[in-house]
PDB file of N, CA, C and O in Angstrom:
ATOM      1  N   MET A   1      85.240 113.384  68.063  1.00  0.00           N
ATOM      2  CA  MET A   1      86.182 113.663  69.129  1.00  0.00           C
ATOM      3  C   MET A   1      87.190 112.523  69.191  1.00  0.00           C
ATOM      4  O   MET A   1      86.801 111.355  69.188  1.00  0.00           O
ATOM      5  N   THR A   2      88.440 112.838  69.246  1.00  0.00           N
ATOM      6  CA  THR A   2      89.473 111.820  69.261  1.00  0.00           C
ATOM      7  C   THR A   2      89.706 111.314  70.672  1.00  0.00           C
ATOM      8  O   THR A   2      89.290 111.939  71.648  1.00  0.00           O
ATOM      9  N   ALA A   3      90.379 110.169  70.770  1.00  0.00           N
ATOM     10  CA  ALA A   3      90.641 109.564  72.073  1.00  0.00           C
ATOM     11  C   ALA A   3      91.487 110.471  72.960  1.00  0.00           C
ATOM     12  O   ALA A   3      91.397 110.394  74.186  1.00  0.00           O
ATOM     13  N   ARG A   4      92.304 111.324  72.358  1.00  0.00           N
ATOM     14  CA  ARG A   4      93.153 112.181  73.193  1.00  0.00           C
ATOM     15  C   ARG A   4      92.343 113.233  73.939  1.00  0.00           C
ATOM     16  O   ARG A   4      92.849 113.849  74.877  1.00  0.00           O
ATOM     17  N   HIS A   5      91.108 113.445  73.542  1.00  0.00           N
ATOM     18  CA  HIS A   5      90.245 114.402  74.222  1.00  0.00           C
ATOM     19  C   HIS A   5      89.244 113.707  75.141  1.00  0.00           C
ATOM     20  O   HIS A   5      88.262 114.313  75.571  1.00  0.00           O
ATOM     21  N   ARG A   6      89.494 112.445  75.436  1.00  0.00           N
ATOM     22  CA  ARG A   6      88.627 111.692  76.336  1.00  0.00           C
ATOM     23  C   ARG A   6      89.466 111.294  77.550  1.00  0.00           C
ATOM     24  O   ARG A   6      90.516 110.667  77.414  1.00  0.00           O
ATOM     25  N   HIS A   7      88.997 111.660  78.709  1.00  0.00           N
ATOM     26  CA  HIS A   7      89.714 111.382  79.946  1.00  0.00           C
ATOM     27  C   HIS A   7      88.821 110.537  80.846  1.00  0.00           C
ATOM     28  O   HIS A   7      87.595 110.597  80.754  1.00  0.00           O
ATOM     29  N   PHE A   8      89.450 109.750  81.717  1.00  0.00           N
ATOM     30  CA  PHE A   8      88.708 108.854  82.597  1.00  0.00           C
ATOM     31  C   PHE A   8      89.096 109.120  84.043  1.00  0.00           C
ATOM     32  O   PHE A   8      90.259 109.374  84.356  1.00  0.00           O
ATOM     33  N   LEU A   9      88.105 109.056  84.911  1.00  0.00           N
ATOM     34  CA  LEU A   9      88.320 109.244  86.341  1.00  0.00           C
ATOM     35  C   LEU A   9      87.576 108.146  87.086  1.00  0.00           C
ATOM     36  O   LEU A   9      86.358 108.018  86.962  1.00  0.00           O
ATOM     37  N   ASP A  10      88.309 107.358  87.856  1.00  0.00           N
ATOM     38  CA  ASP A  10      87.697 106.314  88.674  1.00  0.00           C
ATOM     39  C   ASP A  10      87.478 106.884  90.070  1.00  0.00           C
ATOM     40  O   ASP A  10      88.425 107.062  90.836  1.00  0.00           O
ATOM     41  N   ALA A  11      86.219 107.167  90.391  1.00  0.00           N
ATOM     42  CA  ALA A  11      85.871 107.711  91.705  1.00  0.00           C
ATOM     43  C   ALA A  11      85.050 106.694  92.494  1.00  0.00           C
ATOM     44  O   ALA A  11      84.287 107.063  93.388  1.00  0.00           O
ATOM     45  N   THR A  12      85.210 105.411  92.159  1.00  0.00           N
ATOM     46  CA  THR A  12      84.471 104.378  92.887  1.00  0.00           C
ATOM     47  C   THR A  12      84.958 104.330  94.328  1.00  0.00           C
ATOM     48  O   THR A  12      86.148 104.477  94.608  1.00  0.00           O
ATOM     49  N   GLY A  13      84.018 104.124  95.226  1.00  0.00           N
ATOM     50  CA  GLY A  13      84.333 104.059  96.642  1.00  0.00           C
ATOM     51  C   GLY A  13      84.397 105.413  97.331  1.00  0.00           C
ATOM     52  O   GLY A  13      84.478 105.478  98.557  1.00  0.00           O
ATOM     53  N   LEU A  14      84.363 106.484  96.568  1.00  0.00           N
ATOM     54  CA  LEU A  14      84.407 107.826  97.151  1.00  0.00           C
ATOM     55  C   LEU A  14      82.995 108.347  97.380  1.00  0.00           C
ATOM     56  O   LEU A  14      82.088 108.084  96.591  1.00  0.00           O
ATOM     57  N   VAL A  15      82.824 109.082  98.459  1.00  0.00           N
ATOM     58  CA  VAL A  15      81.532 109.670  98.801  1.00  0.00           C
ATOM     59  C   VAL A  15      81.587 111.160  98.476  1.00  0.00           C
ATOM     60  O   VAL A  15      82.595 111.822  98.722  1.00  0.00           O
ATOM     61  N   CYS A  16      80.503 111.672  97.927  1.00  0.00           N
ATOM     62  CA  CYS A  16      80.437 113.095  97.593  1.00  0.00           C
ATOM     63  C   CYS A  16      80.643 113.930  98.850  1.00  0.00           C
ATOM     64  O   CYS A  16      80.121 113.614  99.919  1.00  0.00           O
ATOM     65  N   PRO A  17      81.403 114.988  98.700  1.00  0.00           N
ATOM     66  CA  PRO A  17      81.740 115.722  97.484  1.00  0.00           C
ATOM     67  C   PRO A  17      83.046 115.299  96.806  1.00  0.00           C
ATOM     68  O   PRO A  17      83.449 115.938  95.834  1.00  0.00           O
ATOM     69  N   LEU A  18      83.721 114.246  97.281  1.00  0.00           N
ATOM     70  CA  LEU A  18      85.030 113.907  96.721  1.00  0.00           C
ATOM     71  C   LEU A  18      85.021 113.631  95.215  1.00  0.00           C
ATOM     72  O   LEU A  18      85.923 114.112  94.530  1.00  0.00           O
ATOM     73  N   PRO A  19      84.056 112.885  94.655  1.00  0.00           N
ATOM     74  CA  PRO A  19      84.075 112.698  93.196  1.00  0.00           C
ATOM     75  C   PRO A  19      83.988 114.023  92.432  1.00  0.00           C
ATOM     76  O   PRO A  19      84.668 114.202  91.421  1.00  0.00           O
ATOM     77  N   VAL A  20      83.166 114.934  92.904  1.00  0.00           N
ATOM     78  CA  VAL A  20      83.025 116.238  92.242  1.00  0.00           C
ATOM     79  C   VAL A  20      84.322 117.040  92.368  1.00  0.00           C
ATOM     80  O   VAL A  20      84.755 117.669  91.403  1.00  0.00           O
ATOM     81  N   LEU A  21      84.931 117.023  93.524  1.00  0.00           N
ATOM     82  CA  LEU A  21      86.178 117.766  93.719  1.00  0.00           C
ATOM     83  C   LEU A  21      87.290 117.224  92.831  1.00  0.00           C
ATOM     84  O   LEU A  21      88.065 117.993  92.263  1.00  0.00           O
ATOM     85  N   ARG A  22      87.369 115.910  92.712  1.00  0.00           N
ATOM     86  CA  ARG A  22      88.394 115.311  91.841  1.00  0.00           C
ATOM     87  C   ARG A  22      88.119 115.630  90.378  1.00  0.00           C
ATOM     88  O   ARG A  22      89.038 115.919  89.612  1.00  0.00           O
ATOM     89  N   ALA A  23      86.846 115.575  89.996  1.00  0.00           N
ATOM     90  CA  ALA A  23      86.483 115.896  88.610  1.00  0.00           C
ATOM     91  C   ALA A  23      86.812 117.355  88.300  1.00  0.00           C
ATOM     92  O   ALA A  23      87.324 117.663  87.224  1.00  0.00           O
ATOM     93  N   ARG A  24      86.524 118.237  89.228  1.00  0.00           N
ATOM     94  CA  ARG A  24      86.818 119.660  89.011  1.00  0.00           C
ATOM     95  C   ARG A  24      88.308 119.869  88.767  1.00  0.00           C
ATOM     96  O   ARG A  24      88.698 120.642  87.892  1.00  0.00           O
ATOM     97  N   LYS A  25      89.131 119.185  89.536  1.00  0.00           N
ATOM     98  CA  LYS A  25      90.582 119.311  89.377  1.00  0.00           C
ATOM     99  C   LYS A  25      91.027 118.828  87.994  1.00  0.00           C
ATOM    100  O   LYS A  25      91.872 119.459  87.358  1.00  0.00           O
ATOM    101  N   VAL A  26      90.461 117.713  87.531  1.00  0.00           N
ATOM    102  CA  VAL A  26      90.805 117.185  86.204  1.00  0.00           C
ATOM    103  C   VAL A  26      90.315 118.133  85.112  1.00  0.00           C
ATOM    104  O   VAL A  26      91.045 118.417  84.163  1.00  0.00           O
ATOM    105  N   LEU A  27      89.087 118.619  85.243  1.00  0.00           N
ATOM    106  CA  LEU A  27      88.502 119.496  84.224  1.00  0.00           C
ATOM    107  C   LEU A  27      89.281 120.802  84.055  1.00  0.00           C
ATOM    108  O   LEU A  27      89.283 121.381  82.969  1.00  0.00           O
ATOM    109  N   GLN A  28      89.934 121.265  85.107  1.00  0.00           N
ATOM    110  CA  GLN A  28      90.721 122.501  85.023  1.00  0.00           C
ATOM    111  C   GLN A  28      91.844 122.391  84.002  1.00  0.00           C
ATOM    112  O   GLN A  28      92.295 123.400  83.459  1.00  0.00           O
ATOM    113  N   HIS A  29      92.296 121.173  83.740  1.00  0.00           N
ATOM    114  CA  HIS A  29      93.428 120.958  82.837  1.00  0.00           C
ATOM    115  C   HIS A  29      93.002 120.398  81.484  1.00  0.00           C
ATOM    116  O   HIS A  29      93.846 119.998  80.683  1.00  0.00           O
ATOM    117  N   MET A  30      91.710 120.369  81.230  1.00  0.00           N
ATOM    118  CA  MET A  30      91.187 119.827  79.977  1.00  0.00           C
ATOM    119  C   MET A  30      90.736 120.956  79.056  1.00  0.00           C
ATOM    120  O   MET A  30      90.274 121.996  79.527  1.00  0.00           O
ATOM    121  N   PRO A  31      90.868 120.755  77.745  1.00  0.00           N
ATOM    122  CA  PRO A  31      90.396 121.780  76.807  1.00  0.00           C
ATOM    123  C   PRO A  31      88.873 121.775  76.712  1.00  0.00           C
ATOM    124  O   PRO A  31      88.224 120.762  76.974  1.00  0.00           O
ATOM    125  N   GLU A  32      88.325 122.900  76.340  1.00  0.00           N
ATOM    126  CA  GLU A  32      86.881 123.006  76.149  1.00  0.00           C
ATOM    127  C   GLU A  32      86.419 121.965  75.127  1.00  0.00           C
ATOM    128  O   GLU A  32      87.041 121.791  74.079  1.00  0.00           O
ATOM    129  N   GLY A  33      85.333 121.284  75.443  1.00  0.00           N
ATOM    130  CA  GLY A  33      84.775 120.270  74.554  1.00  0.00           C
ATOM    131  C   GLY A  33      85.294 118.875  74.801  1.00  0.00           C
ATOM    132  O   GLY A  33      84.745 117.913  74.262  1.00  0.00           O
ATOM    133  N   ALA A  34      86.349 118.734  75.610  1.00  0.00           N
ATOM    134  CA  ALA A  34      86.874 117.407  75.923  1.00  0.00           C
ATOM    135  C   ALA A  34      85.886 116.659  76.810  1.00  0.00           C
ATOM    136  O   ALA A  34      85.078 117.267  77.513  1.00  0.00           O
ATOM    137  N   MET A  35      85.962 115.342  76.766  1.00  0.00           N
ATOM    138  CA  MET A  35      85.018 114.496  77.492  1.00  0.00           C
ATOM    139  C   MET A  35      85.689 113.869  78.711  1.00  0.00           C
ATOM    140  O   MET A  35      86.791 113.328  78.620  1.00  0.00           O
ATOM    141  N   LEU A  36      85.010 113.950  79.845  1.00  0.00           N
ATOM    142  CA  LEU A  36      85.466 113.297  81.065  1.00  0.00           C
ATOM    143  C   LEU A  36      84.455 112.228  81.436  1.00  0.00           C
ATOM    144  O   LEU A  36      83.283 112.522  81.671  1.00  0.00           O
ATOM    145  N   CYS A  37      84.920 110.968  81.490  1.00  0.00           N
ATOM    146  CA  CYS A  37      84.074 109.831  81.870  1.00  0.00           C
ATOM    147  C   CYS A  37      84.436 109.450  83.298  1.00  0.00           C
ATOM    148  O   CYS A  37      85.579 109.092  83.583  1.00  0.00           O
ATOM    149  N   ILE A  38      83.467 109.527  84.185  1.00  0.00           N
ATOM    150  CA  ILE A  38      83.690 109.296  85.610  1.00  0.00           C
ATOM    151  C   ILE A  38      82.881 108.083  86.039  1.00  0.00           C
ATOM    152  O   ILE A  38      81.695 107.983  85.725  1.00  0.00           O
ATOM    153  N   THR A  39      83.513 107.163  86.755  1.00  0.00           N
ATOM    154  CA  THR A  39      82.795 106.037  87.333  1.00  0.00           C
ATOM    155  C   THR A  39      82.679 106.282  88.830  1.00  0.00           C
ATOM    156  O   THR A  39      83.680 106.507  89.511  1.00  0.00           O
ATOM    157  N   VAL A  40      81.446 106.238  89.340  1.00  0.00           N
ATOM    158  CA  VAL A  40      81.177 106.480  90.759  1.00  0.00           C
ATOM    159  C   VAL A  40      80.329 105.343  91.318  1.00  0.00           C
ATOM    160  O   VAL A  40      79.687 104.603  90.572  1.00  0.00           O
ATOM    161  N   THR A  41      80.338 105.218  92.636  1.00  0.00           N
ATOM    162  CA  THR A  41      79.462 104.258  93.307  1.00  0.00           C
ATOM    163  C   THR A  41      78.501 104.952  94.265  1.00  0.00           C
ATOM    164  O   THR A  41      77.584 104.317  94.786  1.00  0.00           O
ATOM    165  N   ASP A  42      78.698 106.231  94.501  1.00  0.00           N
ATOM    166  CA  ASP A  42      77.826 106.998  95.393  1.00  0.00           C
ATOM    167  C   ASP A  42      76.534 107.350  94.656  1.00  0.00           C
ATOM    168  O   ASP A  42      76.566 108.033  93.633  1.00  0.00           O
ATOM    169  N   ASP A  43      75.402 106.883  95.175  1.00  0.00           N
ATOM    170  CA  ASP A  43      74.105 107.126  94.535  1.00  0.00           C
ATOM    171  C   ASP A  43      73.735 108.607  94.461  1.00  0.00           C
ATOM    172  O   ASP A  43      72.901 108.996  93.643  1.00  0.00           O
ATOM    173  N   LYS A  44      74.347 109.432  95.306  1.00  0.00           N
ATOM    174  CA  LYS A  44      74.051 110.868  95.299  1.00  0.00           C
ATOM    175  C   LYS A  44      74.877 111.628  94.261  1.00  0.00           C
ATOM    176  O   LYS A  44      74.607 112.800  93.997  1.00  0.00           O
ATOM    177  N   ALA A  45      75.859 110.987  93.681  1.00  0.00           N
ATOM    178  CA  ALA A  45      76.766 111.655  92.746  1.00  0.00           C
ATOM    179  C   ALA A  45      76.068 112.247  91.523  1.00  0.00           C
ATOM    180  O   ALA A  45      76.407 113.367  91.141  1.00  0.00           O
ATOM    181  N   PRO A  46      75.116 111.564  90.887  1.00  0.00           N
ATOM    182  CA  PRO A  46      74.487 112.174  89.707  1.00  0.00           C
ATOM    183  C   PRO A  46      73.878 113.545  89.993  1.00  0.00           C
ATOM    184  O   PRO A  46      74.028 114.467  89.191  1.00  0.00           O
ATOM    185  N   ARG A  47      73.209 113.684  91.103  1.00  0.00           N
ATOM    186  CA  ARG A  47      72.607 114.978  91.465  1.00  0.00           C
ATOM    187  C   ARG A  47      73.695 116.025  91.729  1.00  0.00           C
ATOM    188  O   ARG A  47      73.577 117.178  91.315  1.00  0.00           O
ATOM    189  N   ASP A  48      74.753 115.601  92.423  1.00  0.00           N
ATOM    190  CA  ASP A  48      75.856 116.525  92.704  1.00  0.00           C
ATOM    191  C   ASP A  48      76.532 116.983  91.413  1.00  0.00           C
ATOM    192  O   ASP A  48      76.886 118.154  91.281  1.00  0.00           O
ATOM    193  N   PHE A  49      76.712 116.067  90.464  1.00  0.00           N
ATOM    194  CA  PHE A  49      77.333 116.437  89.195  1.00  0.00           C
ATOM    195  C   PHE A  49      76.409 117.303  88.352  1.00  0.00           C
ATOM    196  O   PHE A  49      76.874 118.166  87.607  1.00  0.00           O
ATOM    197  N   GLU A  50      75.112 117.082  88.461  1.00  0.00           N
ATOM    198  CA  GLU A  50      74.152 117.936  87.754  1.00  0.00           C
ATOM    199  C   GLU A  50      74.303 119.383  88.222  1.00  0.00           C
ATOM    200  O   GLU A  50      74.374 120.303  87.408  1.00  0.00           O
ATOM    201  N   ASP A  51      74.350 119.574  89.537  1.00  0.00           N
ATOM    202  CA  ASP A  51      74.535 120.915  90.104  1.00  0.00           C
ATOM    203  C   ASP A  51      75.895 121.497  89.715  1.00  0.00           C
ATOM    204  O   ASP A  51      75.999 122.665  89.338  1.00  0.00           O
ATOM    205  N   PHE A  52      76.927 120.669  89.812  1.00  0.00           N
ATOM    206  CA  PHE A  52      78.282 121.106  89.482  1.00  0.00           C
ATOM    207  C   PHE A  52      78.371 121.590  88.034  1.00  0.00           C
ATOM    208  O   PHE A  52      78.946 122.644  87.762  1.00  0.00           O
ATOM    209  N   CYS A  53      77.806 120.826  87.119  1.00  0.00           N
ATOM    210  CA  CYS A  53      77.866 121.196  85.696  1.00  0.00           C
ATOM    211  C   CYS A  53      77.078 122.473  85.420  1.00  0.00           C
ATOM    212  O   CYS A  53      77.538 123.345  84.682  1.00  0.00           O
ATOM    213  N   ARG A  54      75.911 122.577  86.004  1.00  0.00           N
ATOM    214  CA  ARG A  54      75.094 123.782  85.809  1.00  0.00           C
ATOM    215  C   ARG A  54      75.840 125.017  86.321  1.00  0.00           C
ATOM    216  O   ARG A  54      75.888 126.044  85.644  1.00  0.00           O
ATOM    217  N   ASP A  55      76.411 124.912  87.502  1.00  0.00           N
ATOM    218  CA  ASP A  55      77.098 126.057  88.107  1.00  0.00           C
ATOM    219  C   ASP A  55      78.445 126.354  87.451  1.00  0.00           C
ATOM    220  O   ASP A  55      78.893 127.501  87.441  1.00  0.00           O
ATOM    221  N   GLY A  56      79.095 125.317  86.900  1.00  0.00           N
ATOM    222  CA  GLY A  56      80.437 125.487  86.356  1.00  0.00           C
ATOM    223  C   GLY A  56      80.519 125.665  84.855  1.00  0.00           C
ATOM    224  O   GLY A  56      81.609 125.842  84.310  1.00  0.00           O
ATOM    225  N   GLY A  57      79.374 125.619  84.172  1.00  0.00           N
ATOM    226  CA  GLY A  57      79.379 125.827  82.728  1.00  0.00           C
ATOM    227  C   GLY A  57      79.759 124.608  81.910  1.00  0.00           C
ATOM    228  O   GLY A  57      80.078 124.726  80.727  1.00  0.00           O
ATOM    229  N   HIS A  58      79.727 123.435  82.534  1.00  0.00           N
ATOM    230  CA  HIS A  58      80.016 122.193  81.824  1.00  0.00           C
ATOM    231  C   HIS A  58      78.696 121.559  81.388  1.00  0.00           C
ATOM    232  O   HIS A  58      77.627 121.980  81.829  1.00  0.00           O
ATOM    233  N   LYS A  59      78.773 120.545  80.520  1.00  0.00           N
ATOM    234  CA  LYS A  59      77.563 119.871  80.060  1.00  0.00           C
ATOM    235  C   LYS A  59      77.550 118.442  80.582  1.00  0.00           C
ATOM    236  O   LYS A  59      78.464 117.661  80.315  1.00  0.00           O
ATOM    237  N   LEU A  60      76.500 118.110  81.330  1.00  0.00           N
ATOM    238  CA  LEU A  60      76.311 116.738  81.784  1.00  0.00           C
ATOM    239  C   LEU A  60      75.730 115.964  80.611  1.00  0.00           C
ATOM    240  O   LEU A  60      74.541 116.070  80.311  1.00  0.00           O
ATOM    241  N   GLU A  61      76.571 115.195  79.958  1.00  0.00           N
ATOM    242  CA  GLU A  61      76.202 114.497  78.730  1.00  0.00           C
ATOM    243  C   GLU A  61      75.338 113.269  79.011  1.00  0.00           C
ATOM    244  O   GLU A  61      74.339 113.039  78.330  1.00  0.00           O
ATOM    245  N   SER A  62      75.730 112.477  80.024  1.00  0.00           N
ATOM    246  CA  SER A  62      74.944 111.278  80.327  1.00  0.00           C
ATOM    247  C   SER A  62      75.240 110.766  81.726  1.00  0.00           C
ATOM    248  O   SER A  62      76.305 111.007  82.295  1.00  0.00           O
ATOM    249  N   VAL A  63      74.254 110.049  82.259  1.00  0.00           N
ATOM    250  CA  VAL A  63      74.378 109.324  83.523  1.00  0.00           C
ATOM    251  C   VAL A  63      73.837 107.930  83.235  1.00  0.00           C
ATOM    252  O   VAL A  63      72.656 107.770  82.925  1.00  0.00           O
ATOM    253  N   THR A  64      74.706 106.916  83.337  1.00  0.00           N
ATOM    254  CA  THR A  64      74.336 105.566  82.943  1.00  0.00           C
ATOM    255  C   THR A  64      74.706 104.561  84.021  1.00  0.00           C
ATOM    256  O   THR A  64      75.864 104.505  84.437  1.00  0.00           O
ATOM    257  N   PRO A  65      73.735 103.756  84.488  1.00  0.00           N
ATOM    258  CA  PRO A  65      74.087 102.672  85.405  1.00  0.00           C
ATOM    259  C   PRO A  65      74.975 101.654  84.674  1.00  0.00           C
ATOM    260  O   PRO A  65      74.683 101.261  83.545  1.00  0.00           O
ATOM    261  N   VAL A  66      76.039 101.243  85.322  1.00  0.00           N
ATOM    262  CA  VAL A  66      76.930 100.215  84.785  1.00  0.00           C
ATOM    263  C   VAL A  66      77.129  99.152  85.851  1.00  0.00           C
ATOM    264  O   VAL A  66      76.716  99.326  86.997  1.00  0.00           O
ATOM    265  N   MET A  67      77.764  98.051  85.470  1.00  0.00           N
ATOM    266  CA  MET A  67      77.896  96.920  86.381  1.00  0.00           C
ATOM    267  C   MET A  67      78.547  97.302  87.711  1.00  0.00           C
ATOM    268  O   MET A  67      78.124  96.830  88.766  1.00  0.00           O
ATOM    269  N   ASP A  68      79.565  98.149  87.665  1.00  0.00           N
ATOM    270  CA  ASP A  68      80.303  98.481  88.884  1.00  0.00           C
ATOM    271  C   ASP A  68      79.958  99.852  89.453  1.00  0.00           C
ATOM    272  O   ASP A  68      80.744 100.413  90.216  1.00  0.00           O
ATOM    273  N   GLY A  69      78.797 100.404  89.099  1.00  0.00           N
ATOM    274  CA  GLY A  69      78.391 101.699  89.650  1.00  0.00           C
ATOM    275  C   GLY A  69      77.599 102.527  88.664  1.00  0.00           C
ATOM    276  O   GLY A  69      76.640 102.049  88.058  1.00  0.00           O
ATOM    277  N   ILE A  70      78.005 103.764  88.511  1.00  0.00           N
ATOM    278  CA  ILE A  70      77.338 104.714  87.621  1.00  0.00           C
ATOM    279  C   ILE A  70      78.416 105.406  86.795  1.00  0.00           C
ATOM    280  O   ILE A  70      79.435 105.840  87.333  1.00  0.00           O
ATOM    281  N   GLU A  71      78.189 105.506  85.489  1.00  0.00           N
ATOM    282  CA  GLU A  71      79.114 106.250  84.635  1.00  0.00           C
ATOM    283  C   GLU A  71      78.505 107.614  84.336  1.00  0.00           C
ATOM    284  O   GLU A  71      77.372 107.714  83.866  1.00  0.00           O
ATOM    285  N   ILE A  72      79.265 108.646  84.613  1.00  0.00           N
ATOM    286  CA  ILE A  72      78.845 110.023  84.370  1.00  0.00           C
ATOM    287  C   ILE A  72      79.784 110.608  83.323  1.00  0.00           C
ATOM    288  O   ILE A  72      81.005 110.551  83.470  1.00  0.00           O
ATOM    289  N   VAL A  73      79.208 111.168  82.271  1.00  0.00           N
ATOM    290  CA  VAL A  73      80.012 111.753  81.196  1.00  0.00           C
ATOM    291  C   VAL A  73      79.753 113.257  81.165  1.00  0.00           C
ATOM    292  O   VAL A  73      78.611 113.709  81.088  1.00  0.00           O
ATOM    293  N   ILE A  74      80.837 114.009  81.225  1.00  0.00           N
ATOM    294  CA  ILE A  74      80.778 115.470  81.234  1.00  0.00           C
ATOM    295  C   ILE A  74      81.590 116.007  80.062  1.00  0.00           C
ATOM    296  O   ILE A  74      82.693 115.532  79.791  1.00  0.00           O
ATOM    297  N   LEU A  75      81.041 116.998  79.372  1.00  0.00           N
ATOM    298  CA  LEU A  75      81.799 117.730  78.359  1.00  0.00           C
ATOM    299  C   LEU A  75      82.316 119.008  79.009  1.00  0.00           C
ATOM    300  O   LEU A  75      81.549 119.781  79.584  1.00  0.00           O
ATOM    301  N   CYS A  76      83.604 119.215  78.911  1.00  0.00           N
ATOM    302  CA  CYS A  76      84.248 120.361  79.542  1.00  0.00           C
ATOM    303  C   CYS A  76      83.775 121.665  78.903  1.00  0.00           C
ATOM    304  O   CYS A  76      83.803 121.823  77.682  1.00  0.00           O
ATOM    305  N   GLY A  77      83.349 122.576  79.737  1.00  0.00           N
ATOM    306  CA  GLY A  77      82.885 123.877  79.268  1.00  0.00           C
ATOM    307  C   GLY A  77      84.031 124.864  79.150  1.00  0.00           C
ATOM    308  O   GLY A  77      85.184 124.520  79.410  1.00  0.00           O
ATOM    309  N   PRO A  78      83.715 126.094  78.756  1.00  0.00           N
ATOM    310  CA  PRO A  78      84.756 127.121  78.636  1.00  0.00           C
ATOM    311  C   PRO A  78      85.321 127.476  80.007  1.00  0.00           C
ATOM    312  O   PRO A  78      84.627 127.416  81.022  1.00  0.00           O
ATOM    313  N   LYS A  79      86.569 127.839  80.008  1.00  0.00           N
ATOM    314  CA  LYS A  79      87.232 128.217  81.255  1.00  0.00           C
ATOM    315  C   LYS A  79      86.901 129.662  81.603  1.00  0.00           C
ATOM    316  O   LYS A  79      86.883 130.525  80.726  1.00  0.00           O
ATOM    317  N   PRO A  80      86.637 129.932  82.895  1.00  0.00           N
ATOM    318  CA  PRO A  80      86.528 131.331  83.323  1.00  0.00           C
ATOM    319  C   PRO A  80      87.883 132.004  83.092  1.00  0.00           C
ATOM    320  O   PRO A  80      88.904 131.317  83.085  1.00  0.00           O
ATOM    321  N   PRO A  81      87.922 133.314  82.906  1.00  0.00           N
ATOM    322  CA  PRO A  81      89.186 134.001  82.596  1.00  0.00           C
ATOM    323  C   PRO A  81      90.329 133.663  83.548  1.00  0.00           C
ATOM    324  O   PRO A  81      91.464 133.499  83.099  1.00  0.00           O
ATOM    325  N   GLU A  82      90.065 133.555  84.842  1.00  0.00           N
ATOM    326  CA  GLU A  82      91.141 133.280  85.793  1.00  0.00           C
ATOM    327  C   GLU A  82      91.660 131.858  85.674  1.00  0.00           C
ATOM    328  O   GLU A  82      92.799 131.603  86.064  1.00  0.00           O
ATOM    329  N   GLU A  83      90.872 130.914  85.150  1.00  0.00           N
ATOM    330  CA  GLU A  83      91.319 129.533  85.004  1.00  0.00           C
ATOM    331  C   GLU A  83      92.030 129.297  83.683  1.00  0.00           C
ATOM    332  O   GLU A  83      92.751 128.308  83.554  1.00  0.00           O
ATOM    333  N   LYS A  84      91.858 130.159  82.707  1.00  0.00           N
ATOM    334  CA  LYS A  84      92.491 129.952  81.404  1.00  0.00           C
ATOM    335  C   LYS A  84      94.005 129.942  81.534  1.00  0.00           C
ATOM    336  O   LYS A  84      94.679 129.198  80.822  1.00  0.00           O
ATOM    337  N   GLU A  85      94.543 130.742  82.417  1.00  0.00           N
ATOM    338  CA  GLU A  85      95.990 130.763  82.617  1.00  0.00           C
ATOM    339  C   GLU A  85      96.466 129.464  83.252  1.00  0.00           C
ATOM    340  O   GLU A  85      97.546 128.978  82.918  1.00  0.00           O
ATOM    341  N   ILE A  86      95.679 128.892  84.166  1.00  0.00           N
ATOM    342  CA  ILE A  86      96.041 127.645  84.830  1.00  0.00           C
ATOM    343  C   ILE A  86      96.058 126.500  83.830  1.00  0.00           C
ATOM    344  O   ILE A  86      96.934 125.637  83.892  1.00  0.00           O
ATOM    345  N   ALA A  87      95.105 126.482  82.914  1.00  0.00           N
ATOM    346  CA  ALA A  87      94.945 125.369  81.985  1.00  0.00           C
ATOM    347  C   ALA A  87      96.041 125.310  80.922  1.00  0.00           C
ATOM    348  O   ALA A  87      96.191 124.277  80.269  1.00  0.00           O
ATOM    349  N   ARG A  88      96.783 126.342  80.735  1.00  0.00           N
ATOM    350  CA  ARG A  88      97.824 126.352  79.689  1.00  0.00           C
ATOM    351  C   ARG A  88      99.026 125.578  80.051  1.00  0.00           C
ATOM    352  O   ARG A  88      99.972 125.505  79.267  1.00  0.00           O
TER     353      ARG A  88
END
């Protein structure tokens, strides 16, 4: 995967559901298979992203503690038919 298919979202300091809502907005404009790396500080975020990915067809690739919080990596799933027009 090339760097152009890797996106970053800094959601530090935000409390859920805001990190998930921001990630959803970014993912709507990403191609299938692209990687979104999210940094969060909310301890509840990993569980929220697990649910979000399961329900939204994305893949939760990893959840890793880092010095300034938690890094969550998501692979963008296929777009539902109504979102494919938005993503173009």
